[in-house]
C-alpha positions as CSV (number, residue, x, y, z in Angstrom):
1,M,-18.2,57.1,-37.1
2,T,-21.6,55.9,-38.0
3,A,-21.5,54.3,-41.6
4,N,-24.9,53.2,-43.7
5,I,-24.5,50.0,-45.2
6,R,-26.2,49.6,-48.8
7,R,-25.7,47.4,-51.7
8,F,-23.4,48.2,-54.0
9,E,-23.6,49.7,-57.4
10,D,-22.1,50.1,-60.2
11,R,-21.1,53.6,-59.7
12,D,-19.4,52.3,-57.0
13,V,-16.8,50.2,-58.3
14,D,-13.8,53.3,-58.7
15,P,-14.2,54.3,-55.1
16,V,-14.8,50.8,-54.2
17,V,-10.7,49.6,-55.6
18,G,-9.3,53.4,-54.9
19,L,-10.2,52.7,-51.4
20,S,-9.3,48.8,-51.1
21,L,-6.1,50.0,-53.1
22,R,-5.7,52.6,-50.1
23,A,-6.2,49.9,-47.6
24,W,-3.9,47.2,-48.6
25,G,-1.3,48.6,-49.6
26,P,0.6,48.4,-46.0
27,V,-0.9,45.2,-45.8
28,F,1.3,44.1,-49.2
29,T,4.2,46.1,-47.8
30,S,4.0,43.7,-45.3
31,M,3.8,40.7,-47.4
32,A,6.6,41.7,-49.1
33,N,9.0,42.5,-45.7
34,V,7.8,38.7,-44.8
35,L,8.2,37.0,-47.6
36,G,11.5,38.7,-49.3
37,S,11.5,40.6,-52.8
38,A,11.9,37.3,-54.6
39,I,9.0,35.6,-53.7
40,F,6.8,38.4,-53.2
41,A,7.6,39.4,-57.1
42,Q,6.5,36.2,-58.2
43,L,3.7,36.0,-56.4
44,H,2.6,39.8,-57.0
45,P,4.7,40.9,-59.6
46,D,2.0,44.1,-60.3
47,W,0.1,43.6,-56.6
48,E,-1.5,47.0,-57.5
49,S,-3.2,46.0,-60.6
50,G,-3.6,42.3,-59.7
51,Q,-5.7,43.6,-56.8
52,A,-7.4,46.1,-58.9
53,Q,-8.9,43.5,-60.7
54,A,-9.8,41.0,-58.5
55,V,-11.6,43.9,-57.0
56,K,-14.0,44.5,-60.1
57,D,-14.2,40.6,-60.5
58,V,-15.4,40.2,-57.0
59,C,-17.9,43.0,-57.3
60,A,-19.0,41.6,-60.9
61,S,-18.8,38.3,-59.8
62,H,-21.3,38.3,-56.7
63,V,-24.1,40.6,-57.9
64,G,-26.7,41.3,-54.8
65,N,-23.9,40.3,-52.5
66,V,-22.0,43.0,-51.9
67,W,-22.5,46.0,-50.3
68,V,-21.2,49.7,-49.5
69,A,-20.0,51.5,-46.3
70,E,-21.1,55.1,-46.6
71,V,-20.3,58.4,-44.6
72,G,-22.5,61.2,-45.8
73,A,-22.1,60.2,-49.9
74,Q,-18.3,58.8,-49.6
75,V,-18.0,55.1,-50.2
76,V,-15.3,54.1,-47.2
77,G,-16.1,50.4,-46.8
78,F,-17.3,47.1,-48.8
79,V,-17.7,43.4,-47.9
80,A,-18.6,40.9,-50.0
81,I,-20.0,37.5,-49.8
82,E,-19.9,34.5,-51.2
83,F,-22.6,31.4,-50.7
84,H,-20.6,27.7,-50.8
85,Q,-22.5,24.9,-52.5
86,D,-22.5,23.0,-49.6
87,G,-26.0,24.9,-48.6
88,R,-24.6,26.0,-44.6
89,T,-21.6,27.6,-45.4
90,G,-21.1,31.9,-46.5
91,E,-17.9,33.4,-46.7
92,I,-17.2,37.1,-46.8
93,S,-14.5,36.9,-49.5
94,M,-13.6,40.7,-49.5
95,L,-13.9,43.3,-47.3
96,A,-12.2,46.7,-46.9
97,V,-11.9,50.4,-45.0
98,D,-10.2,53.1,-46.6
99,P,-7.3,53.9,-44.3
100,D,-9.2,57.4,-43.2
101,A,-11.7,55.2,-41.9
102,Q,-10.2,52.8,-40.2
103,K,-10.3,52.3,-36.4
104,Q,-13.6,53.6,-35.9
105,G,-15.9,50.8,-35.8
106,V,-16.8,50.3,-40.1
107,G,-14.4,46.9,-40.6
108,T,-17.0,45.6,-37.4
109,A,-19.8,47.0,-39.0
110,L,-19.4,45.3,-42.0
111,T,-18.3,42.1,-40.5
112,E,-21.6,42.3,-38.6
113,F,-23.8,43.1,-41.1
114,A,-22.2,40.0,-44.4
115,L,-22.0,37.7,-40.8
116,A,-25.9,39.1,-40.6
117,R,-26.3,38.0,-44.6
118,I,-25.0,34.6,-43.9
119,K,-27.3,34.0,-41.2
120,D,-30.9,35.2,-43.4
121,A,-29.7,32.7,-46.1
122,G,-29.8,30.0,-43.9
123,M,-26.0,29.6,-43.6
124,T,-24.6,27.9,-40.5
125,M,-21.4,28.6,-40.6
126,A,-19.8,31.2,-41.7
127,I,-15.8,31.4,-42.9
128,V,-13.6,34.2,-43.6
129,E,-9.5,34.2,-44.5
130,T,-6.8,36.6,-43.9
131,G,-3.3,36.3,-43.5
132,G,-1.1,35.9,-40.3
133,D,1.6,38.7,-40.9
134,P,1.7,41.7,-39.1
135,G,0.1,43.7,-42.2
136,H,-3.0,41.4,-41.7
137,A,-3.2,42.1,-37.6
138,P,-6.5,44.6,-37.6
139,A,-8.1,42.4,-39.8
140,R,-7.6,39.3,-37.6
141,R,-8.5,42.3,-34.7
142,T,-11.5,42.6,-36.8
143,Y,-12.4,39.0,-37.1
144,E,-12.1,38.2,-33.1
145,K,-13.9,40.7,-32.4
146,A,-16.6,39.0,-34.6
147,G,-16.5,35.7,-32.8
148,Y,-14.7,33.8,-35.5
149,T,-12.1,30.9,-34.2
150,L,-9.0,30.9,-35.8
151,L,-7.5,27.8,-37.2
152,P,-3.7,28.0,-37.7
153,I,-2.2,27.0,-41.4
154,A,1.3,26.9,-42.2
155,R,2.0,28.1,-45.7
156,Y,5.4,27.8,-46.8
157,F,6.8,29.7,-50.1
158,K,10.4,28.9,-51.5
159,A,12.1,30.9,-54.2
160,L,14.1,28.1,-56.6
């Protein structure tokens, strides 16, 4: 699948939020399975509305640094980047691909596009963060394929 990548426009908010929620549904299910319902409920009492707002916030606050992938006239993915104040680090802060467009190179294309923008901005390092649970495995594969180096981090949760 060949996707056209273009700058995010205000008209893209609803399609981007919708595809993000569809893409991240299995991820949040995986996190609930790993964490257990008590901890998951504390971290994400209403994950869908929380994530919808997070996507809207990123799209609003990263003006000029959010892009969408389109196939035909349909938005099938998006990526947001931010530049850290250190002047050398760019970060993919959010990326999602509609489940109907996954495993077709859209995530890879968005990742490579974002890395090129980060490099073009004069940054010398790019970072991205994702989960270690089974639901995040596709994201990890995409980032590893793009040449990122994994830094294992252990983060523990305990319901009290």
